[in-house]
C-alpha positions in Angstrom: -49.8 -8.0 8.5 -52.4 -7.6 11.3 -54.2 -10.6 12.6 -57.1 -10.0 15.1 -59.1 -12.3 17.4 -62.7 -12.3 18.6 -61.9 -10.2 21.7 -60.5 -7.5 19.4 -63.6 -7.7 17.1 -65.9 -7.2 20.1 -63.8 -4.3 21.2 -64.0 -2.7 17.8 -67.8 -3.2 17.7 -68.5 -1.9 21.2 -66.3 1.2 20.7 -67.5 1.8 17.2 -64.0 1.9 15.9 -63.2 2.3 12.2 -59.8 2.3 10.6 -58.2 2.1 7.2 -55.5 -0.5 8.0 -56.3 -3.9 6.5 -56.7 -6.6 9.2 -57.2 -10.3 8.8 -59.1 -12.9 10.7 -58.6 -16.7 10.9 -61.3 -19.0 9.5 -62.8 -20.0 12.9 -62.7 -16.3 14.1 -64.8 -15.4 11.0 -67.6 -17.6 12.4 -67.3 -16.0 15.8 -67.3 -12.5 14.1 -70.6 -13.3 12.5 -72.1 -14.1 16.0 -70.5 -10.9 17.4 -72.1 -8.8 14.7 -75.5 -10.3 15.5 -75.1 -9.8 19.2 -74.0 -6.1 18.8 -76.3 -5.4 15.9 -73.4 -3.8 14.0 -71.1 -4.8 11.1 -67.3 -4.8 11.4 -65.4 -2.4 9.2 -64.8 -3.5 5.6 -61.0 -3.4 6.2 -61.3 -6.7 8.2 -60.9 -9.6 5.8 -60.6 -13.3 5.9 -57.0 -14.6 5.6 -57.9 -17.5 3.5 -58.9 -15.2 0.6 -55.4 -13.5 0.7 -53.7 -14.5 -2.5 -50.5 -16.0 -1.2 -52.1 -17.8 1.8 -51.6 -21.6 1.6 -54.8 -23.2 2.9 -53.4 -26.7 2.7 -50.5 -25.8 5.0 -53.0 -24.0 7.3 -55.1 -27.2 7.6 -51.9 -29.2 8.5 -51.0 -26.6 11.1 -54.6 -26.6 12.4 -54.3 -30.3 13.1 -51.0 -29.8 14.8 -52.3 -26.8 16.8 -55.3 -28.8 18.1 -52.8 -31.1 19.8 -50.5 -28.3 21.1 -52.9 -25.6 22.3 -54.4 -27.0 25.5 -57.0 -24.2 26.1 -59.4 -25.7 23.6 -62.6 -27.6 24.6 -64.9 -29.3 22.1 -67.4 -30.0 24.9 -67.7 -26.2 25.7 -67.0 -25.2 22.1 -64.3 -22.8 23.3 -60.8 -22.0 22.1 -61.3 -23.0 18.5 -60.7 -19.5 17.3 -57.4 -19.5 19.2 -56.4 -22.7 17.6 -57.2 -21.2 14.2 -55.1 -18.2 15.0 -52.2 -20.4 16.1 -52.5 -22.3 12.9 -52.5 -19.1 10.8 -49.5 -17.7 12.6 -47.7 -21.0 12.1 -48.5 -21.0 8.4 -47.3 -17.5 7.9 -44.1 -17.9 9.9 -43.3 -21.1 7.9 -44.0 -19.4 4.7 -41.8 -16.5 5.5 -38.9 -18.8 6.4 -39.3 -20.8 3.1 -39.4 -17.7 0.9 -36.1 -16.0 -0.2 -35.5 -12.7 1.6 -37.5 -10.0 -0.2 -38.0 -6.5 1.0 -41.5 -5.2 1.5 -42.7 -2.2 -0.5 -41.6 1.2 0.9 -43.9 2.2 3.8 -45.2 -1.3 4.3 -44.0 -3.8 6.9 -43.6 -7.5 6.7 -44.1 -8.0 10.4 -46.8 -10.3 11.7 -48.8 -8.6 14.4 -51.5 -10.3 16.5 -54.0 -8.2 18.4 -55.7 -10.1 21.2 -57.3 -9.7 24.6 -56.6 -13.4 25.5 -53.6 -13.8 27.9 -53.4 -17.5 27.3 -53.2 -17.0 23.5 -50.6 -14.3 24.0 -48.4 -16.5 26.1 -48.6 -19.4 23.8 -47.8 -17.4 20.7 -44.8 -15.8 22.4 -43.6 -19.2 23.6 -44.0 -20.9 20.3 -43.0 -18.2 17.8 -40.8 -15.8 19.8 -39.8 -12.8 17.8 -41.5 -14.0 14.6 -44.7 -12.5 15.9 -45.5 -9.3 17.7 -48.3 -9.4 20.2 -50.5 -6.4 21.0 -53.4 -5.7 23.3 -56.9 -5.5 21.7 -57.0 -1.8 22.7 -53.9 -1.1 20.6 -55.7 -1.6 17.3 
């Protein structure tokens, strides 16, 4: 599963990238994506979808993890309205990692991967995700999408 941040969305819009792979965005990143679309005057590819509409995503767990992430991720500022997309991504990753640990081991369909990949241009977010989740998440640069 590919999870992308706002930096990656801006990169996609600026470079007019399109792709077939399904990518997901966290709830707060969705709001930032709408602003990016207005700023750039372009729409993101249809393959970018909101994670909360994915059938097996537990929104109640996400909200608990969002609360926890607000207290853990220190690069968030309500005064400047910055970092909330990162908090949302951390909460999504936490929700997915917990969900995978609570499910019995099942193999993905042939050709598909069960890995959680995060594409970001934010070094602080990358460091935090690596520190918190280790090998449960793979971090890629926004240009790797």
